[in-house]
N, C-alpha and C positions, 0 to 999 in steps of 0.2 A: 889289748883291744885298741883299734884305731880311734882317733878322736871323733871321726864321722859317725862311728857306731855308738859311741857314748852319747853324743848329742842328738842322735836320731830318735831317741825315746822322748816322748812328750813329758812323761813323768820325771825323767832325769832332768829335763830342761826346767820344769817347775821346781824341783829340788834345788837346782843351782841358783835359780832366781831368788828363792826364799832364803837360802843360806847366804847369798851375797848381801842380803839386807841385814841379817842378824848375826852372821858369822858362826854362832853356836846356839843350839836349841835342843830341846828334847824331842823324841820321835813323835809323841802325841801332838805337840804343837806343829811339827812339820806336816803331819797328816792334815791338820786343820788349815794350815797356810796354803797347801797345795790342792786342797779339796780332793784328796785321794783316799784310798783305803790303807789301812795299816799294812796289809800284805803287799800291796803294790810298792809302798815306800820301803818296806823292809827288804824286799827282793832287789829293788834298784839300788838301795844303799849298800847291799852286799857287793854288787858289781862295782860301785863307785869306791868302796873301801879297798877292794882288791887292786884297783887302778891307782890308789893313793890320792884320790880327790877329796875324800872325807876321812875323818878319824872317828871311830865310835868308841865311847867310854861308857862303862856301866857305873852308875852311881846309885847303889842300892838296887832297887828294881827298875830304876829309870835308865834309859839309854840316851846319852848325850851325843849329839852329832855336831862335829866341828868341821868347817870347810878348811882345807889345807891351802891357804892363800900363798904360801911360800913355794908350792910345787909348780914347776913350769907348765905342766899339763893343765893344771887348774886355771892358771892365768890364760892360757890359750883358749880353753873352753869358755871362760867368761867373756873373752874378747869376741869369739865366734858367736856366742849367744847374743851379745849386744848388737852385732851386725845383723843377725837374723831378726831380732826384734825391731830394729830400725827399718829394715827392708819390709817387714810385714805391715808396718804402719803406713807405708806409702800406697 
């Protein structure tokens, strides 16, 4: 998937912003941080995991989401998101 397609989703943008602040969290907290539904987050996380942007670990019944900061694609997405946020403030 192209980077433009990944960042085109408002939900994925919110996920990236939230994870850039905490680096790792559980899915329920991510739902709260993004003010989204569990299904929206889960669906978008599946896409992001396939792209190597996040890693999902199961810890008992809890799903832990970790932003893959060492992945070049993640670095580019975070830079693009930063530019978009700066532009939208003007």
